[in-house]
Structure formats: structure tokens, C-alpha cells
N, C-alpha and C positions, 0 to 999 in steps of 0.2 A: 823692028819688033823684037821682043825679048824671047830668045830661043830656049835658054836654060833657066827655068823659073826657080829651081832650087838654088842655083848659084846666085841669082839676083836676090833672093831672100837672105841668104847668108851674107851677102855684101852689104845689105841695107838694114840689118838688124844685129842684135847681139843677145846672147843668152842672159835672161834677166828673171827676177822673181816678181810676179805680180803682187802688188801691195796687199791685196785682200786674201790672197791664197798663197802664202809663203811656202806651202808644201810643194808647189810646182815650179818648174823652170821652163820658160818659153822664149823662143826667138822673137823679140819684140823690137820695134823701132824706138830710138831715143826721141825725146821731144824736139831736138834740133834737126832731126832727119829731114832731108828735103823732099822725100817722096810724097808726103801728104800735101805739100804746098804747091805741087805742080798743077798747072791749069788743066781743065778737062781736055782742051785741045792737045796739049802736050802728052797727057796720059794716053789719049787715043793713038797718038803717033807712035808711041813705044809699045802699045798693046797692053797697057796696065790699067785695069779698072781701079777705082778708088780702093786703096789698100786697107780694107777693114781688118784683114788677117794680121796686120802688123801691130795691133793694139789690143790690150785687154780691156774691153768695154765694161762699163759698170754693171749692166744687166747680166752679162756672162759671169763676171766675178761673183755676183750675188748668188746666182744659181750654183756655181761651183762650190762656193763656201757652204751653202745649205746642204748640198749633197755630201761634202766631206764631213760635215758635222752630224749628218743623219744618214749614214751609209745604208741603213735598212731600206731606204727608198729605192735603191737600185741593186742591192746585193743579190747576186744570183739571177738577175733579170737581163733581158735583152733590151737595150736602150738605144734610142735615136736622139742624137744631138742635132737639132734642126738649126740651119744657118750657123754652122760651127765656127766660121772665121778661123781663128788660130788653133782651134781644137781644145781650148781651155776647158770647157764643160765636159767634153768627151773624155779627156784625160782624167779629170776629177772623178768621173763616174767609174772609170777603170780602176783608179786607185781606191775606190770605195767598194770594190769586189763585184762590179757588174759582170754578168756572164759574158757579154759582148757589147760593143758599142759601134753603131753605124753613125758616122759623122757626115752630114750632108751640107752642101753649099754649091751654088751655081757659079761661083767665081773659080776659074781654073787655077788660080794661084793658091787656093786653100788646100788643094790636095797635097802639094809638096810641103806647105806650111804645117799641116797636120802631121805628115809623116816625120818631119824633122822634130816637131815638138813631142810627139809620142815617143820617139826614140830617146829623146833627152830625158824622159821620165820613166823609161824602162817598161812601157806598156805597148800593146798592139791595138790599133783602132782601124776599122774598115772605113773607107771613104767612098762617097758617091757624089758626082757633079750633076746628077739628074735633078730636074725640077719636080720635086715630089708633090707639089701642089696640084699637078695635073692628073694625079691618080690616087689610088688608095694608099694607106699607110703600108710600108713594106711588111711582108709576112713575118710573124714572130715577135714584132716589137711590142713590148709591154709598157714601157715608160718613154715619154717624149719630153725632152728638156729643150728650152728655147730661151736665149738671152738677147734682149735688145732687138726685138723684131718689129717694133711699132714706130719707127722713125719716119716712115713715108706712108701716106694715107692709102694709096691703092694696095701696096704690099700688105699693110696691116690688115686690111679687110680680107684679103685672100687667105692670109695665114690664120687669122682667128676663125674663119669659117672652116678651114681644114682641121684645125685643132679641136674645134667644137664637135665635128663629126668623129674625130678620133676618140674623144672622151665618151661620146655616146656609144661607141663600140666597146667600151670597157677599159680603155687604156688610161693610165695615169698621165696627166699633163701638168707640167710646171713651167712657169714663165718668170723670167727676171726682167724688171722694168724700172728705170730710173725716172719715172714720171714723164715719159715721152708724151707728146701732144695727142697721139692717136691711140693711146692705150686705154681701153674701156675697163674701168675698175668695177663697174656695176656687174653683179652676178658672179664675181670671182671671190675666192677665199684667200685672204692674206695670211701666209704662213710665217713670214719673218720680214724684218726690216733691218737694213744694214747702212752704215755710213761708209761708202766706198771711195777711197782716194782716187782721183782722176787727174787730168791735166787741163789747164785753162786753154791750151792750144786746140783742144778738141771739144771741150765741154764749157758750160757757162759757170760752173763752180769747181773748185779744187777738190771738194768732197761732195759726192752725189748721194742723196737719200734714195736708196734703191730697195725695192721690195721683191719678194718671191711670192708668186700667186699660184693657186691651184684652181683648176676647173672643178666645180662641184659635181 
């Protein structure tokens, strides 16, 4: 089992610039890294969930780009970056003058990944590993940002229901999605569309058409 998650992240990533958000620097895995190719059985043996935190996914890059280009969306506000992964979106929000950002993810590796990446960008981000879908939105949150949350059907349903309630309570909700199968476009407002560079080792195209959506 992996005891020192921070050391593991540093050993298996290097500080890089995400292609769609060159303002940021993140500890990311190279395309040739072996950690993503490990079998599920081997991942379980070493205590490593699939390392979503090691890559800048298209949906997150789109949301981060949109926030960086439109800082008024988060400036002076308390923000939640749901399913934060590497912390890409959370860091973009802090660089856009958010009052504070809570990054959430149930993967225990995301905590040290977010801490490393926030430090690399000179910002402070609070982290929680709690499953927020089991309860109300944390107190004080005004804006919820989420990238690439609809890659699995059961999870997509839970997340979208939770975000719908959050919007009904008056919070701003933005989602980045690269045309995932389980993302429902009906009833949402498209704010922007980007061509986000990705890798064929993880995606079906080298450039993913990715949109940022808002709940009406």
C-alpha cells in the first residue's frame, strides 16, 4: 500500500503547463507514465484508485479557461470546485480573485495533489474528501464549478440532481463537459465552447470540443 501519497505524486508526475490554461502549472503525468496503464487489480493491490488527479481533463480545462477569461464569475465569492481532481479549476478560481475555494473529491490522493498544485501557483485552496452528494451544499458557497462529471451513468445522475438543488437554492452552477455520453444538454445554457488539446491515450480525439454550461 502507498503510505506517502505526496511522495508518490512527485515521483510519478512533473510540473507542467496545461495546454488550454497556460497561466497555471500543475504536477501532471506524462503520456508515457505507467500509472494509468496499471490493471484494476494491481491498482487495488497498491492502494491507488484510477489516477484522475494526474491529468488535466478537457472539462476541467474548459471551466478553468472560462473562469480565467471571466473572473467576475467568481471574484469576491466563495467557490466550490466539485470533483476537483488535480485542483485545476480551484486554482483558476483563486487566480481569478475568488474569496475562497473549497476543492472536493472523494479520492484521497486528490488532497495532496491539490496541495502541491496550489503551492506551485502561489494560492491557498481548502480541501475536503467528504462525499458532498450525501448532504447539503457547504455553508457559504455561492458558486459551484464542476468539470467532467458525467463519465459514468450512476454518478452523473447523483451529481446532476445535487447541482439542480444547489441552483434552486440560488447558487451559480457551471459545468464543463466534452460531450460525455451521460451529460444532458437539454435545459442548460451553453456559455462557451472550446477546442481543448488532449491525449489519445486517454480520449478518443487529440482535440476535444468542450463546452461550459450553466444551470438556468
